[in-house]
C-alpha positions as CSV (number, residue, x, y, z in Angstrom):
1,M,132.4,142.7,147.8
2,N,134.3,139.5,147.2
3,I,131.7,137.6,149.2
4,M,128.9,139.0,147.1
5,L,130.8,138.2,143.9
6,H,131.4,134.6,145.2
7,R,127.7,134.2,145.8
8,L,126.8,135.5,142.4
9,V,129.2,133.1,140.7
10,K,127.8,130.2,142.8
11,I,124.2,131.1,141.8
12,F,125.2,131.3,138.2
13,C,126.9,127.9,138.3
14,I,123.7,126.3,139.9
15,F,121.6,128.0,137.2
16,S,123.9,126.7,134.5
17,V,123.7,123.1,135.8
18,C,119.9,123.4,135.9
19,L,119.7,124.8,132.4
20,A,121.9,122.1,131.1
21,S,119.7,119.5,132.7
22,Y,116.7,121.0,131.1
23,L,118.3,121.1,127.7
24,F,120.1,117.8,127.6
25,L,118.0,115.4,129.7
26,P,114.8,113.8,128.4
27,A,112.4,116.5,129.6
28,C,109.3,115.0,128.0
29,S,107.5,118.4,127.8
30,F,104.6,118.5,125.3
31,A,104.6,122.3,125.0
32,D,106.1,122.4,121.5
33,S,104.8,119.0,120.2
34,P,101.3,118.0,119.1
35,I,101.6,114.6,120.7
36,S,98.9,114.0,123.2
37,G,99.3,111.4,126.0
38,G,102.1,111.1,128.4
39,C,105.7,110.2,129.0
40,L,107.3,106.8,129.2
41,D,107.8,105.6,132.8
42,Q,111.4,105.7,134.0
43,F,113.3,102.5,133.9
44,R,114.3,100.9,137.2
45,K,117.5,99.1,138.2
46,D,117.4,95.4,137.3
47,E,114.1,95.8,135.4
48,R,113.9,93.3,132.5
49,I,113.3,94.9,129.1
50,L,112.5,92.8,126.0
51,I,112.7,94.4,122.5
52,L,110.9,92.4,119.8
53,A,112.0,93.4,116.3
54,P,110.4,92.0,113.1
55,H,113.7,92.7,111.2
56,P,117.3,93.7,112.1
57,D,117.2,97.5,112.1
58,D,113.7,98.0,113.6
59,E,115.1,97.9,117.1
60,A,117.5,100.8,116.2
61,I,114.9,102.8,114.3
62,A,112.3,102.6,117.0
63,C,114.0,101.9,120.3
64,A,117.7,103.0,120.2
65,G,117.0,105.8,122.7
66,I,115.1,103.6,125.3
67,I,117.8,100.9,124.9
68,Q,120.5,103.4,126.0
69,E,118.3,104.9,128.7
70,A,117.4,101.5,130.2
71,L,121.0,100.4,130.3
72,A,122.1,103.7,131.9
73,R,119.5,103.2,134.7
74,G,120.7,99.6,135.4
75,A,117.9,97.7,133.6
76,K,118.6,94.6,131.6
77,I,118.0,94.3,127.9
78,K,117.3,91.4,125.5
79,I,116.4,91.8,121.8
80,A,114.7,89.1,119.8
81,Y,114.5,89.3,116.0
82,L,111.6,87.5,114.3
83,T,113.3,87.4,110.9
84,N,116.8,88.1,109.5
85,G,115.3,90.4,106.8
86,E,116.6,88.4,103.8
87,H,113.6,89.3,101.5
88,N,114.5,92.9,100.7
89,E,115.4,92.3,97.0
90,F,115.9,96.0,96.2
91,A,118.3,96.6,99.1
92,F,120.2,93.5,98.1
93,I,120.7,94.8,94.5
94,V,121.8,98.3,95.7
95,Y,124.1,96.9,98.4
96,E,125.7,94.1,96.5
97,K,125.5,96.0,93.2
98,R,124.3,92.9,91.3
99,I,121.1,91.0,90.5
100,T,120.7,87.5,91.6
101,F,117.9,85.0,92.2
102,K,119.9,82.3,93.9
103,K,118.4,81.2,97.2
104,N,121.8,81.1,99.0
105,E,122.4,84.7,98.1
106,F,119.3,85.8,100.0
107,I,120.3,83.7,103.0
108,H,123.7,85.4,102.7
109,L,121.8,88.8,103.0
110,G,120.1,87.5,106.2
111,K,123.6,86.7,107.6
112,V,124.8,90.2,106.7
113,R,121.9,91.8,108.5
114,R,122.5,89.7,111.5
115,N,126.1,90.9,111.7
116,E,124.9,94.4,111.2
117,A,122.6,94.0,114.2
118,I,125.4,92.8,116.4
119,K,127.5,95.8,115.5
120,A,124.7,98.3,115.8
121,M,123.7,97.0,119.3
122,Q,127.3,97.0,120.5
123,L,127.3,100.7,119.8
124,L,124.3,101.0,122.1
125,G,125.8,98.8,124.8
126,V,124.0,95.5,124.1
127,G,126.3,92.5,123.8
128,E,125.8,89.6,121.3
129,K,124.8,87.2,124.1
130,D,121.6,89.3,124.6
131,L,120.5,89.1,121.0
132,I,118.2,86.3,119.9
133,F,117.6,85.5,116.2
134,L,114.6,83.4,115.4
135,G,115.2,83.2,111.7
136,Y,111.7,82.9,110.3
137,P,110.9,84.0,106.7
138,D,111.0,87.7,106.0
139,F,107.7,88.7,104.4
140,G,106.1,85.4,105.3
141,T,105.2,85.5,109.0
142,F,101.8,87.0,108.5
143,S,100.8,84.3,106.0
144,I,102.0,81.8,108.6
145,F,99.8,83.3,111.3
146,N,96.8,83.2,108.9
147,R,97.2,79.9,107.2
148,Y,100.0,77.6,108.3
149,W,99.2,75.7,111.5
150,Q,98.8,72.1,112.6
151,K,99.0,69.5,109.8
152,S,99.5,72.1,107.0
153,K,102.6,71.9,104.9
154,P,105.1,74.6,106.1
155,F,105.1,78.0,104.4
156,H,107.5,78.0,101.4
157,S,109.5,81.2,101.0
158,L,109.4,82.7,97.6
159,L,113.0,83.9,97.3
160,T,114.9,81.3,99.4
161,R,112.7,78.4,98.3
162,I,113.0,76.8,101.7
163,S,110.4,75.9,104.4
164,S,112.5,75.8,107.6
165,V,114.8,78.1,109.6
166,P,118.1,78.1,107.6
167,Y,120.4,79.9,110.1
168,K,122.4,77.7,112.4
169,E,122.7,80.5,115.0
170,S,119.0,80.8,115.4
171,L,117.1,79.7,118.5
172,S,115.5,76.7,116.6
173,F,117.6,75.9,113.6
174,G,115.6,73.7,111.2
175,A,112.2,74.5,112.7
176,P,109.5,74.3,110.0
177,Y,107.8,77.5,108.9
178,L,104.6,76.9,110.9
179,G,102.7,79.0,113.4
180,E,103.5,76.5,116.2
181,S,107.2,77.0,115.7
182,I,107.1,80.8,116.0
183,L,104.7,80.6,118.9
184,A,106.9,78.1,120.8
185,D,110.1,80.1,120.3
186,L,108.4,83.4,121.4
187,K,106.9,81.7,124.5
188,K,110.3,80.2,125.4
189,V,112.0,83.6,125.1
190,I,109.3,85.3,127.3
191,F,109.1,82.4,129.8
192,D,112.8,82.2,130.3
193,Y,113.5,85.9,130.5
194,R,110.2,87.0,132.3
195,P,110.3,90.6,131.0
196,D,108.7,93.5,132.9
197,R,108.2,95.5,129.7
198,I,108.0,94.4,126.1
199,F,108.5,96.8,123.1
200,V,107.0,95.4,119.9
201,S,105.9,96.4,116.4
202,H,102.5,98.2,116.2
203,P,99.2,96.5,115.3
204,A,98.4,99.2,112.8
205,D,101.8,98.9,111.0
206,V,101.2,98.1,107.3
207,N,104.2,95.8,107.1
208,V,103.1,92.2,107.3
209,D,105.9,91.0,109.5
210,H,105.4,93.9,111.9
211,K,101.7,93.2,112.4
212,S,102.3,89.4,112.7
213,L,104.9,89.8,115.5
214,Y,102.3,91.8,117.5
215,L,99.7,89.1,116.9
216,F,102.1,86.2,117.9
217,L,103.0,88.2,121.0
218,R,99.4,88.6,122.1
219,V,98.8,84.8,121.6
220,A,102.0,83.9,123.5
221,L,101.1,86.1,126.4
222,A,97.6,84.7,126.6
223,D,99.0,81.2,126.6
224,L,101.4,82.2,129.4
225,K,98.9,84.2,131.5
226,D,99.1,81.7,134.5
227,S,102.8,81.1,134.2
228,I,104.4,84.6,134.4
229,P,103.5,88.1,135.6
230,Y,101.9,90.0,132.8
231,P,104.4,92.6,131.3
232,K,103.6,96.1,130.1
233,I,103.4,96.3,126.3
234,Y,104.7,99.3,124.3
235,P,104.1,99.0,120.5
236,Y,106.1,101.2,118.2
237,L,105.1,102.3,114.6
238,V,107.6,102.1,111.7
239,H,105.6,101.6,108.4
240,H,102.7,103.9,107.6
241,S,101.8,105.5,104.3
242,G,103.5,108.9,103.9
243,W,105.1,108.9,107.3
244,P,107.3,110.2,108.8
245,L,107.7,113.5,106.9
246,P,110.0,115.2,106.1
247,R,112.4,112.4,105.1
248,H,116.1,112.4,105.8
249,Y,117.9,113.2,109.0
250,H,116.2,116.0,111.1
251,P,117.4,115.7,114.7
252,E,115.8,119.0,115.5
253,L,112.3,117.7,114.8
254,Y,109.8,115.7,116.9
255,L,108.5,112.3,115.8
256,N,104.7,112.8,115.9
257,P,102.0,110.2,115.1
258,P,100.6,110.0,111.5
259,N,97.8,112.5,110.9
260,S,95.4,109.6,110.3
261,F,95.8,108.6,114.0
262,S,95.0,112.1,115.3
263,D,91.4,111.0,116.3
264,S,92.2,107.3,117.1
265,Q,91.9,105.7,120.5
266,I,95.7,105.3,120.8
267,N,97.2,106.9,123.9
268,W,100.7,107.8,122.6
269,L,103.7,107.9,125.0
270,R,106.9,109.7,124.3
271,F,110.5,109.3,125.3
272,D,112.8,112.2,124.6
273,L,116.5,111.5,123.7
274,T,119.5,113.4,125.0
275,P,121.9,114.7,122.3
276,E,124.3,111.9,123.1
277,Q,121.6,109.3,122.8
278,L,120.4,110.7,119.5
279,S,124.0,110.8,118.1
280,K,124.4,107.1,119.0
281,K,121.0,106.2,117.5
282,H,122.2,107.9,114.3
283,K,125.3,105.8,114.2
284,A,123.4,102.6,115.0
285,I,121.0,103.2,112.1
286,L,124.0,103.8,109.8
287,S,125.5,100.5,110.9
288,Y,122.9,98.8,108.7
289,K,124.7,99.6,105.5
290,S,122.8,96.9,103.6
291,Q,119.6,99.0,104.2
292,T,120.9,102.6,104.3
293,A,122.5,102.1,100.9
294,S,119.1,102.3,99.4
295,S,116.8,103.7,102.2
296,A,118.9,106.1,104.3
297,F,116.5,108.9,103.5
298,Y,113.7,106.9,105.2
299,L,115.5,105.2,108.0
300,L,117.2,108.3,109.3
301,A,113.9,110.1,109.4
302,F,113.3,108.2,112.7
303,A,116.4,109.7,114.3
304,R,114.6,112.6,115.9
305,R,114.2,114.2,119.3
306,N,111.9,111.5,120.6
307,E,110.6,107.9,120.2
308,L,107.0,107.1,120.2
309,F,104.9,104.2,121.7
310,G,101.2,103.5,121.9
311,D,98.5,100.9,121.6
312,Y,94.7,100.7,121.2
313,L,92.8,100.0,124.4
314,P,91.0,96.7,124.4
315,I,87.3,96.7,123.7
316,D,85.0,95.1,126.2
317,L,81.7,93.9,124.9
318,K,78.7,92.4,126.7
319,N,76.2,90.3,125.0
320,Q,72.9,92.0,124.1
321,V,69.8,89.7,123.5
322,F,67.1,90.8,121.1
323,L,63.6,89.3,120.8
324,E,63.2,86.9,117.9
325,E,60.7,89.1,116.1
326,K,63.2,91.9,116.1
327,L,65.7,89.8,114.1
328,V,63.7,89.3,110.9
329,S,66.4,88.5,108.5
330,F,67.4,86.4,105.6
331,F,70.6,85.6,103.8
332,G,72.6,88.7,102.8
333,Y,70.2,91.2,104.4
334,S,68.9,92.1,107.9
335,K,66.0,94.5,108.7
336,M,67.6,95.1,112.1
337,F,70.3,97.1,110.4
338,L,68.2,98.9,107.8
339,G,69.3,102.5,107.1
340,S,71.0,104.3,110.0
341,T,69.3,102.5,112.9
342,F,72.4,100.6,113.9
343,D,73.6,103.0,116.6
344,Q,70.1,103.4,118.0
345,E,69.5,99.7,118.4
346,F,72.4,99.1,120.8
347,P,72.8,100.6,124.3
348,D,75.9,102.7,124.8
349,S,77.4,100.1,127.1
350,N,77.5,97.5,124.3
351,I,78.9,99.3,121.3
352,S,82.4,100.4,120.7
353,E,82.8,103.0,118.0
354,D,86.3,103.6,116.6
355,K,86.8,107.1,115.2
356,E,88.6,105.4,112.3
357,G,85.2,104.3,111.0
358,V,84.7,100.8,112.5
359,S,82.2,99.9,115.3
360,Y,81.8,96.6,117.2
361,A,78.9,95.1,119.1
362,L,77.9,91.7,120.6
363,V,74.3,90.6,119.8
364,D,72.8,87.2,120.4
365,R,76.2,85.7,120.8
366,A,77.3,87.1,117.4
367,L,80.0,89.7,116.7
368,V,78.6,92.6,114.7
369,I,81.1,94.8,112.8
370,K,80.0,98.0,111.1
371,V,82.4,99.7,108.6
372,E,81.4,103.2,107.5
373,K,81.6,103.9,103.8
374,P,83.8,106.8,102.6
375,K,81.8,109.9,101.9
376,N,83.4,110.4,98.5
377,L,82.7,106.9,97.3
378,V,81.5,106.7,93.7
379,Y,81.8,103.1,92.6
380,R,82.8,100.0,94.4
381,F,83.4,99.5,98.1
382,F,84.9,96.2,99.4
383,T,86.7,95.0,102.5
384,M,88.9,92.2,103.8
385,M,88.5,91.5,107.5
386,Y,90.7,89.3,109.6
387,I,89.0,87.7,112.7
388,F,91.1,85.6,115.0
389,G,89.5,84.1,118.1
390,Y,91.4,83.0,121.2
391,S,90.1,80.5,123.8
392,Y,91.9,79.7,127.0
393,G,90.6,76.1,126.9
394,K,91.8,75.3,123.3
395,P,95.2,75.5,121.5
396,F,95.3,78.5,119.2
397,A,96.4,76.2,116.4
398,E,93.0,74.6,116.5
399,M,91.0,77.9,116.5
400,P,89.5,79.3,113.3
401,K,91.4,82.0,111.5
402,L,88.9,83.8,109.4
403,R,89.3,86.1,106.4
404,I,86.0,87.6,105.3
405,I,86.1,89.3,101.9
406,T,83.2,91.5,100.9
407,Q,82.5,93.0,97.6
408,H,79.3,95.0,97.1
409,D,76.6,92.7,98.5
410,H,78.5,89.5,98.2
411,F,81.1,87.9,100.5
412,K,83.2,84.8,101.0
413,V,84.7,83.3,104.1
414,L,88.1,81.5,104.4
415,D,89.4,79.6,107.4
416,G,93.1,79.6,106.8
417,K,93.4,78.3,103.3
418,R,90.0,76.7,103.2
419,L,86.9,78.3,101.7
420,I,84.1,77.5,104.1
421,N,80.3,77.7,104.1
422,P,79.3,81.2,105.3
423,R,75.9,79.9,106.7
424,G,74.9,82.0,109.6
425,I,76.9,85.1,108.6
426,I,74.8,88.1,107.6
427,L,75.9,90.9,105.4
428,D,74.0,94.2,105.2
429,L,75.2,97.0,102.8
430,T,73.4,100.3,103.3
431,S,74.0,103.6,101.7
432,Q,76.2,104.6,104.7
433,A,77.9,101.4,106.0
434,L,78.7,97.8,105.6
435,I,77.6,95.6,108.5
436,L,78.6,92.0,109.2
437,K,77.1,89.7,111.8
438,I,79.2,86.6,112.6
439,P,78.0,84.0,115.2
440,L,80.7,83.4,117.8
441,E,80.6,79.6,117.2
442,I,82.0,80.2,113.7
443,I,84.9,82.0,115.3
444,G,85.4,79.1,117.7
445,S,83.4,80.4,120.7
446,P,86.4,82.5,121.9
447,D,87.2,84.3,125.1
448,F,88.5,87.2,123.1
449,I,88.9,88.2,119.5
450,I,91.7,90.1,117.6
451,T,90.3,91.7,114.5
452,S,91.3,94.1,111.7
453,A,89.8,95.4,108.5
454,N,91.3,96.5,105.2
455,V,88.9,98.9,103.4
456,Y,89.3,99.1,99.7
457,R,87.7,102.0,97.9
458,G,87.0,102.0,94.2
459,K,87.5,105.1,92.0
460,S,86.9,108.1,94.1
461,Q,86.3,111.7,93.1
462,G,90.0,112.1,93.0
463,G,90.3,109.4,90.4
464,D,92.6,107.1,92.4
465,S,92.0,103.9,94.3
466,A,93.0,103.9,98.0
467,V,93.3,101.5,100.9
468,D,92.5,102.2,104.5
469,T,93.9,99.7,107.1
470,I,92.2,99.6,110.5
471,G,94.8,98.3,113.0
472,F,94.2,95.0,114.9
473,R,92.0,95.5,118.0
474,R,91.5,93.1,120.9
475,I,87.8,92.6,121.7
476,N,87.1,91.0,125.2
477,L,83.9,89.1,125.3
478,A,81.9,88.9,128.6
479,P,81.0,85.3,129.6
């Protein structure tokens, strides 16, 4: 009888251990979550992980769990911050309980956020020696990527009224606010550290610094393609309209992608946190007192059962040649795109259709972009498209950086800050879609393109204007 009792107790203990493992280790089971995709690969001993954060607090919001997990498995961690986050005026007023417009006060807030990052990461097990602060202008890096390269005057920050890195502890103190400066710093960090995995802000994030860090990373990796092994990239989303809901701290809930991404081409990956990891993440977020004083309800909404990572797949396009008589066109209009014939004109192998309403094709060495018009559109429909070409044989600083703004049946084209002649670009506005055809030579005859579109809708049936942002996509062009 005693032997039987002993066996039962042993079986119960084994069952208890297994149950505890199921409950408290990252199970990554998708049974009770609408997330489609897979689980983040386990970290390996001595694997090098680089976290790229647009501002101090993004690394805690999006990656506190994986930071702890990577360290627990013997991996190495470095974190690089693009900005010190000094441009958050509202947070400054709430935190400091006073209003000021003195530039030194905003630099002071940048130093406060740096110190908060050091404390928050110490809670997660990352020492100050593994934190790299680049110190570029908060709320200014996307403008730099678009417009401030080569011989341009450096970007001038609105609040600090300065044009160079002001923080002595930064990697390049005094570096001018130019695209070359940010790109050089990022390439140095990556080349010296040679990470196996990089976690970075998402290309569909609506915050300008978040999207610019992703863009700078893609250019940096292209520049370094023959110098280092290519790392795996894991983008994380922070800023998206009306997400995540509900607000405030809900550790019992999953963090799911925004509903607007439910049909997108993003393959989301999930990492589940243990209760201990979630507790430390909660404390790390609260370490950013300058931000939680005004936005705790939002920041703590990311302290949930999982963290989320995913990117768009690249689009591969082959050039399709049409006979000259099939391209009867004149400025502002093309018979080739008349009505709804667009999808029928291109073979399936040469058109990429995004479920978010944007399609791409390569025709006669020209990039063709089709943007579907919203069904409830009543009045105006206009767009702003960003088109950045990359060539392996030419410095990125010398490549065109196009913004094409369309309004009804008119458009203008800017290369950086310069308004340029749009000769060769064709716009077609049908009842169902807007279609642009841009010769590749205008984009700099690139090897690949990174492009995005902001779709502005006029008054809809609901009476309100709205903006749809299509995340940055990489388009690979066949030779």
